[in-house]
GUVEXPA-97964 format. One line per field, with one value per residue (C-alpha): residue number from 1; residue in one letter; y, x, z. Coordinates in pm, whole numbers, always signed. Layout:
% residues N
num: [NUM ...]
residuo: [A ...]
v: [Y ...]
u: [X ...]
w: [Z ...]
END
This chain:
% residues 347
num: [1 2 3 4 5 6 7 8 9 10 11 12 13 14 15 16 17 18 19 20 21 22 23 24 25 26 27 28 29 30 31 32 33 34 35 36 37 38 39 40 41 42 43 44 45 46 47 48 49 50 51 52 53 54 55 56 57 58 59 60 61 62 63 64 65 66 67 68 69 70 71 72 73 74 75 76 77 78 79 80 81 82 83 84 85 86 87 88 89 90 91 92 93 94 95 96 97 98 99 100 101 102 103 104 105 106 107 108 109 110 111 112 113 114 115 116 117 118 119 120 121 122 123 124 125 126 127 128 129 130 131 132 133 134 135 136 137 138 139 140 141 142 143 144 145 146 147 148 149 150 151 152 153 154 155 156 157 158 159 160 161 162 163 164 165 166 167 168 169 170 171 172 173 174 175 176 177 178 179 180 181 182 183 184 185 186 187 188 189 190 191 192 193 194 195 196 197 198 199 200 201 202 203 204 205 206 207 208 209 210 211 212 213 214 215 216 217 218 219 220 221 222 223 224 225 226 227 228 229 230 231 232 233 234 235 236 237 238 239 240 241 242 243 244 245 246 247 248 249 250 251 252 253 254 255 256 257 258 259 260 261 262 263 264 265 266 267 268 269 270 271 272 273 274 275 276 277 278 279 280 281 282 283 284 285 286 287 288 289 290 291 292 293 294 295 296 297 298 299 300 301 302 303 304 305 306 307 308 309 310 311 312 313 314 315 316 317 318 319 320 321 322 323 324 325 326 327 328 329 330 331 332 333 334 335 336 337 338 339 340 341 342 343 344 345 346 347]
residuo: [M S E Y A I S Q I Y P T D R Q S L A Q I D H L L N Q E G I R R D A N L D Y I C A M Y D E N Y K I I A T G S C F T N T L R C F A V S K D H Q G E G L L N E I I T H L I D I Q Y Q R G N I R L F L Y T K I S T S K F F K D L G F Y E I A Q V D E T L V F M E N R R N G F A D Y L S N L S C S K K E G L S A A L V M N A N P F T L G H Q Y L V E K A A S E C D T L H I F I V S E D A S L V P F P V R K K L V L E G T C H L P N V I C H D S G P Y I I S N A T F P S Y F L K D E E A V I K G H A K L D L M V F T R I A D A L S V T R R Y V G E E P N S Q V T G I Y N Q I M A E Q L P L A G I E C V V I P R K Q A L D K P I S A S A V R R L L Q K R D F E T L E K L V P V T T L N Y F K S P E A S S V I E R I C K A E D V V H Y]
v: [+2350 +2151 +2175 +1842 +1805 +1580 +1391 +1143 +792 +583 +207 +164 +356 +4 +120 +385 +179 -77 +206 +298 -93 -92 +220 +95 -273 -86 +67 -300 -184 -321 -145 -159 -297 -65 +244 +555 +789 +729 +994 +1021 +1274 +1250 +1363 +1502 +1188 +1078 +859 +802 +986 +1002 +858 +851 +753 +760 +553 +712 +932 +810 +845 +577 +409 +683 +652 +873 +705 +704 +907 +1219 +1160 +1467 +1692 +1778 +1559 +1356 +1681 +1822 +1489 +1513 +1788 +1714 +1424 +1666 +1873 +1635 +1524 +1836 +1877 +1567 +1709 +1514 +1699 +1460 +1243 +948 +751 +459 +462 +316 +409 +519 +802 +878 +1194 +1319 +1318 +1468 +1746 +1757 +1779 +1434 +1251 +891 +691 +336 +183 -233 -420 -105 -112 +48 +414 +494 +868 +1143 +1502 +1602 +1642 +1536 +1340 +1018 +1187 +1333 +999 +871 +1140 +1082 +744 +803 +969 +590 +425 +242 +113 -262 -528 -361 -572 -538 -625 -520 -638 -542 -694 -703 -747 -777 -1159 -1421 -1500 -1155 -1122 -1434 -1302 -964 -1186 -1410 -1102 -901 -1182 -1204 -830 -525 -279 -453 -162 -291 -123 -104 -97 +276 +227 +240 -48 -340 -421 -299 +92 +193 +346 +49 -189 +70 +76 -287 -345 -88 -243 -603 -495 -248 -481 -498 -241 -294 -262 +95 +84 +316 +405 +282 +581 +535 +405 +51 +14 -216 -472 -188 +96 -166 -85 -393 -298 -279 -687 -992 -1200 -1277 -1425 -1146 -848 -989 -1068 -733 -568 -765 -659 -259 -299 -438 -175 +95 -126 -135 +245 +206 -47 +161 +452 +280 +44 -257 -612 -846 -882 -1115 -1259 -1490 -1820 -1841 -2195 -2034 -1695 -1752 -1375 -1363 -1695 -1574 -1228 -1428 -1631 -1287 -1147 -1444 -1438 -1035 -968 -1153 -936 -634 -734 -796 -1162 -1266 -1485 -1692 -1777 -2080 -1950 -2032 -2232 -2260 -2510 -2746 -2468 -2190 -1853 -1629 -1256 -1438 -1689 -1386 -1202 -1497 -1539 -1206 -1214 -1476 -1324 -1617 -1416 -1754 -1938 -1607 -1562 -1880 -1684 -1324 -1134 -1009 -656 -740 -927 -619 -415 -609 -674 -274 -82 +126 -192 -202 -24 -226 -522 -455 -309 -707 -872 -710 -790 -1103 -1235 -1183 -1397 -1288 -1538]
u: [-5467 -5736 -5841 -5716 -5416 -5131 -4977 -4708 -4840 -4564 -4514 -4717 -5051 -5177 -5510 -5406 -5191 -5421 -5634 -5348 -5300 -5643 -5577 -5264 -5403 -5712 -5434 -5276 -5027 -4866 -4681 -4296 -4109 -3865 -3993 -3857 -4106 -4494 -4793 -5142 -5441 -5785 -6096 -6350 -6471 -6069 -6092 -5721 -5803 -5424 -5116 -4759 -4388 -4000 -3693 -3355 -3349 -3663 -4040 -4258 -4630 -4857 -5225 -5529 -5909 -6119 -6389 -6103 -5892 -5902 -5893 -5472 -5448 -5160 -4965 -4999 -4839 -4551 -4496 -4515 -4253 -4020 -3989 -3932 -3682 -3516 -3550 -3298 -3074 -3198 -3166 -3147 -3429 -3565 -3934 -4052 -4373 -4666 -4605 -4976 -4873 -4540 -4654 -4783 -4439 -4284 -4487 -4364 -4002 -3910 -3752 -3711 -3400 -3580 -3868 -3941 -4192 -4372 -4472 -4237 -4074 -3762 -3711 -3534 -3526 -3241 -3296 -2942 -2889 -2794 -2663 -2386 -2319 -2265 -2045 -1832 -1807 -1719 -1382 -1287 -1365 -1101 -941 -986 -1226 -1398 -1534 -1770 -1800 -2058 -1970 -2107 -1840 -1943 -1629 -1378 -1301 -1046 -1340 -1372 -1017 -1014 -1312 -1099 -825 -979 -1171 -878 -684 -953 -991 -772 -988 -1203 -1457 -1533 -1857 -1881 -2232 -2223 -2572 -2475 -2670 -2443 -2317 -1966 -1993 -1921 -1612 -1419 -1539 -1422 -1111 -1100 -1117 -887 -671 -713 -718 -426 -155 -419 -304 -617 -869 -1081 -1336 -1638 -1881 -2225 -2371 -2770 -2800 -2653 -2997 -2989 -3272 -3337 -3446 -3607 -4007 -4105 -4441 -4567 -4502 -4673 -4430 -4037 -3920 -4118 -3898 -3596 -3674 -3817 -3497 -3283 -3462 -3465 -3058 -2993 -3201 -2992 -2647 -2694 -2657 -2365 -2213 -2230 -2091 -1800 -1795 -1822 -1916 -1913 -2016 -1896 -2044 -1937 -2159 -2402 -2487 -2596 -2767 -3149 -3181 -2877 -2930 -3221 -3044 -2773 -3037 -3178 -2876 -2730 -3078 -3108 -2760 -2686 -2994 -2853 -2489 -2362 -2171 -2226 -1929 -2052 -1737 -1736 -1680 -1345 -1303 -1157 -1205 -1435 -1688 -1720 -1599 -1875 -1893 -2147 -1895 -1633 -1923 -2020 -1595 -1578 -1873 -1652 -1352 -1143 -920 -734 -989 -1055 -732 -805 -1112 -999 -685 -407 -525 -888 -724 -470 -764 -1006 -713 -644 -816 -957 -1218 -1345 -1662 -1757 -1667 -1868 -2202 -2179 -2147 -2465 -2612 -2923 -2833 -2514 -2568 -2742 -2996]
w: [+1100 +1237 +1607 +1730 +1936 +1915 +2197 +2257 +2328 +2569 +2560 +2893 +2762 +2624 +2555 +2322 +2166 +2102 +1922 +1714 +1604 +1475 +1357 +1157 +1030 +843 +675 +587 +830 +1138 +1441 +1416 +1667 +1635 +1769 +1964 +1951 +1843 +1860 +1826 +1723 +1914 +1828 +2100 +2227 +2266 +2013 +1790 +1452 +1310 +1414 +1337 +1475 +1503 +1486 +1503 +1186 +1009 +1003 +993 +1063 +940 +939 +890 +1018 +714 +827 +857 +560 +319 +646 +640 +979 +843 +719 +1090 +1236 +987 +1061 +1431 +1376 +1209 +1480 +1718 +1492 +1483 +1836 +1891 +1620 +1315 +1020 +780 +776 +588 +542 +398 +218 -11 -403 -317 -65 -230 -363 -78 +61 -214 -187 +197 +55 +57 -240 -375 -321 -413 -493 -432 -621 -682 -346 -102 -161 +52 +86 +170 +270 +86 -285 -361 -81 -249 -543 -335 -160 -559 -636 -377 -393 -750 -681 -584 -881 -1043 -1402 -1430 -1208 -903 -627 -341 -7 +286 +647 +1009 +1123 +1485 +1533 +1266 +1297 +1123 +932 +770 +710 +508 +337 +229 +148 -75 -294 -218 -405 -733 -808 -895 -659 -317 -206 +159 +290 +676 +805 +975 +1150 +1553 +1634 +1733 +2052 +1888 +1821 +1463 +1523 +1679 +1437 +1157 +1318 +1354 +1006 +873 +1088 +986 +632 +617 +477 +117 -81 -350 -35 -29 +294 +293 +563 +413 +537 +532 +198 +261 +480 +815 +945 +1224 +980 +766 +726 +838 +948 +578 +525 +627 +834 +906 +575 +389 +580 +522 +147 +124 +285 +80 -257 -143 -22 -371 -530 -365 -415 -782 -840 -575 -770 -1115 -951 -906 -1182 -955 -1130 -853 -465 -244 +48 +319 +298 +593 +748 +1094 +1039 +839 +808 +640 +478 +325 +218 +40 -151 -277 -349 -587 -742 -820 -860 -1180 -1306 -1280 -1475 -1098 -1029 -699 -547 -216 -35 +219 +592 +737 +1024 +1398 +1649 +1417 +1368 +1102 +1251 +1378 +1512 +1769 +1884 +1955 +2150 +2350 +2436 +2508 +2754 +2940 +2871 +2740 +2547 +2526 +2313 +2105 +1999 +1754 +1634 +1570 +1405 +1655 +1593 +1714 +2027 +2096 +2103 +2334 +2595 +2574 +2875 +2555 +2544 +2870 +2805 +2478 +2648 +2958 +2738 +2596 +2905 +3010 +2709 +2724 +2379 +2188 +1922 +1584 +1420]
END
């Protein structure tokens, strides 16, 4: 244990954040926009010599001054962050790191899930976490042609329903993975409920929680990447590395995606998917978006209508199950949350 103290850094402490940014930049890293805890270690001159951060149940943004490497400071930073996570009740932890430092984290009890372009390693602190997830999924494996669909459904629209119905009509079994990270305006339990209700008429559909393994933008390590497009492409590649193993567990040979004319993020993601999935023996089928009111149906449009409480127009964009939910008293807190949001559009 070194004699240096570790302190929490608050968003208002611009001087310390500037030092942290400088330290991260020296390691070819930039400070992630998605952080909810930042810590730093100071030397006797009150200069930051090591740093690390958290976001939800992930650890990220680690760096140690070149003048102090080899002193065990990173070990102390990681131990501190793990203690913070345990205090929050987060026992299951994930991190992203460079391949050059992955062995260090293996020695601390983290296990590799996937690699991307020999640049990034996605790790967790459970030896059999991903293996157990795949084993549980394999119980849902069926004979015949199996396909998959991943959706956030924020909330579930007629566009989502059309995509599911189209995919389900073209395969023996359709596995739907509902993104379970709760980073959307419509909470996960509600999104899941609306997907289940909106697809219950399709007997060959099986719904799964994505868990932490089908990655969302909020948890992706953008601090390793140079620009916005690189972030999206890196995210897609990592997601697909994980997805191909999920597909193998379920004997999935086809993935359906909805065409994305409006969202830059999803558009680039779909492009990478169309290029990468066939290399893994998985067909990628892009379905044109269902239209209403002379426009492609989108969850963003639905959220705008909910802000206005325009249920008459909403009826044209969502299944009756979604409409009935948002008209019910049960939805009041969700609608209030959407109304308070500054921006409900997904780019």
